[in-house]
Backbone as a chain_set.jsonl record, in Angstrom:
{"seq": "MYKRIRELREDADLTQKQVSEILFCSQQVYSNYELGQRDIPTSVLIALAKYYHTSTDYILGLVDEK", "coords": {"N": [[4.699, 2.105, -7.937], [1.83, 1.203, -7.515], [2.084, -1.164, -8.156], [3.94, -1.944, -6.416], [3.01, -1.719, -3.743], [1.097, -3.839, -4.006], [2.353, -5.987, -4.11], [3.819, -5.914, -1.018], [1.797, -6.3, 0.374], [1.292, -8.515, -0.819], [3.609, -10.688, -0.009], [3.195, -10.075, 2.887], [1.402, -11.494, 3.246], [-1.076, -11.056, 3.191], [-4.503, -10.33, 2.281], [-6.758, -8.1, 0.532], [-8.887, -7.122, 1.739], [-7.935, -7.214, 4.56], [-5.689, -5.167, 4.555], [-7.145, -2.803, 4.102], [-9.036, -2.449, 6.476], [-6.874, -2.337, 8.341], [-5.907, 0.307, 7.539], [-8.449, 1.464, 7.794], [-10.712, 1.902, 5.377], [-12.618, 0.959, 2.873], [-12.586, -2.579, 1.083], [-13.01, -2.261, -1.294], [-12.082, 0.863, -2.08], [-9.307, 0.255, -1.355], [-8.504, -1.781, -3.382], [-8.639, -0.064, -5.843], [-6.2, 1.448, -5.311], [-4.604, 0.194, -5.239], [-5.061, -0.827, -7.954], [-4.38, 1.946, -9.305], [-6.11, 3.183, -10.162], [-7.293, 5.085, -8.086], [-5.38, 7.823, -6.447], [-3.317, 7.895, -4.214], [-3.334, 8.986, -0.952], [-1.728, 11.243, 0.762], [-1.446, 10.6, 3.947], [-1.817, 7.829, 3.955], [-0.216, 6.69, 2.249], [1.81, 7.304, 4.261], [1.069, 5.521, 6.006], [1.433, 3.151, 5.082], [4.125, 2.505, 4.561], [5.16, 2.423, 7.302], [3.653, 0.279, 8.638], [4.32, -1.921, 6.742], [7.23, -1.686, 7.67], [9.03, -0.066, 5.433], [10.24, 2.03, 3.36], [8.54, 5.338, 2.708], [9.795, 6.574, 0.117], [10.531, 3.837, -0.86], [8.219, 2.805, -1.481], [7.152, 5.099, -3.476], [8.806, 4.401, -5.453], [10.791, 5.103, -5.982], [13.515, 4.318, -4.953], [15.091, 0.926, -4.691], [15.961, -0.377, -2.423], [14.467, -2.077, -0.081]], "CA": [[4.094, 2.437, -6.617], [0.853, 0.481, -7.46], [3.132, -2.416, -8.166], [5.056, -2.177, -4.972], [1.543, -1.544, -2.604], [0.688, -4.951, -4.024], [3.897, -6.918, -3.815], [3.953, -5.877, -0.208], [0.349, -6.98, 0.663], [1.561, -10.405, -1.027], [4.541, -10.529, 0.944], [3.093, -10.254, 3.937], [0.401, -12.703, 2.804], [-2.343, -10.367, 3.351], [-5.803, -10.197, 1.359], [-7.263, -6.317, 0.291], [-9.723, -6.926, 2.879], [-7.206, -6.593, 5.639], [-5.478, -4.123, 4.258], [-8.241, -2.064, 4.163], [-9.11, -2.142, 7.731], [-5.529, -1.586, 9.038], [-6.009, 1.451, 6.676], [-9.911, 2.056, 7.972], [-11.065, 1.953, 4.362], [-13.34, -0.193, 2.179], [-11.506, -3.384, 0.055], [-13.121, -1.453, -2.937], [-10.983, 1.783, -1.916], [-7.62, -0.381, -1.587], [-8.335, -2.347, -4.387], [-8.451, 0.994, -6.814], [-5.155, 2.281, -4.782], [-3.799, -1.161, -6.282], [-4.904, -0.866, -9.914], [-4.124, 2.401, -9.974], [-7.464, 3.86, -9.929], [-6.962, 6.249, -7.357], [-4.369, 8.51, -6.287], [-2.891, 7.124, -2.78], [-3.661, 9.984, -0.351], [-0.437, 10.67, 1.544], [-1.744, 9.768, 4.927], [-2.4, 6.22, 3.722], [1.26, 5.967, 1.905], [2.763, 6.981, 5.303], [0.678, 4.142, 7.013], [1.543, 1.308, 4.723], [5.472, 2.414, 5.414], [4.478, 2.071, 8.753], [2.695, -0.984, 8.272], [5.312, -2.643, 6.185], [8.54, -1.352, 7.89], [9.71, 0.548, 5.123], [10.189, 3.892, 3.357], [7.741, 6.05, 1.646], [10.687, 6.606, -0.761], [10.457, 2.587, -1.256], [6.756, 2.328, -1.95], [6.686, 5.827, -4.491], [10.134, 3.73, -6.585], [12.112, 6.519, -5.681], [14.511, 4.062, -4.402], [14.85, 0.104, -5.154], [16.015, -1.252, -0.923], [13.199, -2.275, 1.315]], "C": [[2.985, 1.304, -6.732], [1.3, -0.933, -7.118], [3.29, -3.261, -6.469], [3.888, -2.189, -3.332], [1.335, -3.355, -2.804], [1.796, -6.247, -3.634], [3.931, -6.677, -2.37], [2.948, -6.297, 0.846], [1.073, -8.506, 0.997], [2.188, -10.834, -0.054], [4.633, -10.988, 2.348], [1.936, -11.144, 4.113], [-0.897, -12.061, 3.286], [-3.136, -10.547, 2.275], [-5.832, -8.246, 1.669], [-7.944, -6.203, 1.611], [-8.893, -6.381, 4.036], [-6.664, -5.969, 5.529], [-6.034, -3.146, 5.022], [-8.654, -2.167, 5.541], [-8.05, -1.888, 8.549], [-5.797, -0.135, 8.48], [-7.245, 2.075, 6.962], [-10.117, 2.606, 6.565], [-11.845, 0.811, 3.525], [-12.345, -0.807, 1.405], [-11.718, -2.545, -1.054], [-11.766, -0.056, -2.951], [-9.434, 1.103, -1.995], [-7.728, -0.935, -3.152], [-8.047, -1.275, -5.824], [-7.204, 1.667, -6.492], [-4.277, 1.08, -5.844], [-3.186, -1.303, -7.769], [-4.6, 0.633, -10.224], [-5.119, 3.557, -9.769], [-8.11, 5.303, -9.342], [-6.064, 6.653, -6.562], [-4.115, 7.885, -4.583], [-2.863, 8.396, -1.859], [-2.256, 9.532, 0.607], [-0.262, 10.246, 3.097], [-1.554, 8.058, 4.992], [-0.641, 6.055, 2.962], [1.799, 5.833, 3.524], [2.184, 6.152, 6.348], [1.11, 3.201, 6.955], [2.721, 1.601, 4.671], [5.839, 1.426, 6.449], [4.498, 0.938, 9.06], [3.897, -2.282, 8.232], [6.891, -2.482, 6.791], [9.427, -1.293, 6.62], [9.273, 1.933, 5.045], [9.213, 4.358, 2.25], [8.537, 6.096, -0.18], [10.677, 5.216, -1.838], [9.137, 2.303, -2.458], [6.606, 2.958, -3.54], [8.01, 5.147, -5.648], [10.627, 4.461, -6.745], [13.678, 5.131, -5.225], [14.303, 2.326, -5.03], [15.205, -0.99, -3.729], [15.015, -1.013, -0.404], [13.824, -1.273, 1.938]], "O": [[3.207, 0.352, -5.983], [1.005, -1.637, -6.152], [3.013, -4.277, -5.831], [4.127, -2.614, -2.202], [1.42, -4.084, -1.816], [1.705, -7.212, -2.876], [4.257, -7.82, -2.048], [3.253, -6.59, 2.003], [1.313, -9.216, 1.973], [1.569, -11.382, 0.859], [5.428, -11.734, 2.92], [1.602, -11.471, 5.252], [-1.741, -12.795, 3.8], [-2.588, -10.928, 1.24], [-5.294, -7.49, 2.478], [-7.651, -5.357, 2.456], [-9.092, -5.244, 4.464], [-6.611, -5.447, 6.642], [-5.703, -2.703, 6.122], [-8.179, -1.053, 5.764], [-8.266, -1.185, 9.536], [-5.899, 0.661, 9.413], [-7.375, 3.211, 6.506], [-9.744, 3.769, 6.41], [-11.45, -0.341, 3.708], [-11.382, -0.167, 0.982], [-10.782, -2.12, -1.732], [-10.773, -0.061, -3.679], [-8.556, 1.558, -2.727], [-7.003, -0.453, -4.023], [-7.328, -1.667, -6.742], [-6.911, 2.551, -7.297], [-3.584, 1.216, -6.852], [-2.154, -1.558, -8.39], [-4.513, 0.832, -11.436], [-4.864, 4.656, -9.276], [-8.898, 6.148, -9.766], [-5.768, 5.792, -5.733], [-5.089, 7.45, -3.969], [-1.919, 9.05, -2.303], [-1.82, 8.452, 1.007], [0.754, 9.69, 3.516], [-1.222, 7.335, 5.931], [0.027, 5.105, 3.37], [2.129, 4.768, 4.045], [2.708, 6.059, 7.458], [1.335, 2.382, 7.845], [3.125, 0.441, 4.759], [6.413, 0.341, 6.536], [5.384, 0.502, 9.796], [4.253, -3.127, 9.054], [7.741, -3.226, 6.301], [10.36, -2.082, 6.475], [8.595, 2.688, 5.743], [9.121, 3.856, 1.13], [8.029, 5.781, -1.256], [10.761, 5.26, -3.065], [9.076, 1.868, -3.608], [6.255, 2.311, -4.527], [7.961, 5.618, -6.785], [11.081, 4.656, -7.872], [14.838, 5.518, -5.36], [13.395, 2.236, -5.856], [14.865, -2.171, -3.781], [14.581, 0.124, -0.212], [13.424, -0.882, 3.035]]}, "num_chains": 1, "name": "protein.A"}
């Protein structure tokens, strides 16, 4: 899951800072999500899926189709 949120961010040409602003959190908190050092809250998972126009199942690694 952590690799996927990084890939989605990079594919959208966004920095961690830009995504953290979208999610209303600090860059450090978002960095911890990508590194797997902090669990991603459900609300953040849903916000990421909506922003990237994908499913939570894709982010979680349950399906391979975006």
